[in-house]
N, C-alpha and C positions, 0 to 999 in steps of 0.2 A: 503493500499500499504505501509505503514512503518512497519507494521508486517511483510510482506512479505521480506522486504528488511532485516529485523532484522534476519529471520529465516535463510536466505540465508547466512548472515554473520556468524551466529553462526555454521552452517553447515560448511562453509569453515574453521572457527577456529578449529572446532572440527577435521575435517580431518586433518588440519596441525598439531594439537597436536597429533594425533594418528600417523602421520608419522614420526614425530620427536621421539616419543617414541619408536617405532620399530626401527628406524635408530639406536638410542643409545643402545637398547637392543641388537641389531644384532653385533655392534661394540663391545660391552662388552663381548658377547658370543665368538665371533671370536677370540679376545684378549686372554680370558681365554683358549679358545681351542689351540691357538698357543704356550701359555706358557706351557700348560700342554704336548702338543706334543713334544716340543722340547726346554728343559731348556736353550740351548745355542743359541736360535733363535735370529735373528735380529730385535726383536720386540723393538722398541725403546721407552721409557717412554718420553712423551711431555717435562716434567720437565729435565730429564737428557739430552735430545737432545738440549735444549735450552743453557745449560751450556757450 
């Protein structure tokens, strides 16, 4: 029974990590696409936005 729980947790964790990786990759790709598409775009870098 503990093995079943462990495998379920591992599967959920693996799915979570994959979702985070895909989301970050999509954000980076969209940011690069926005920057390439329009140099004067209103894409604000988080650090610059905080100042």
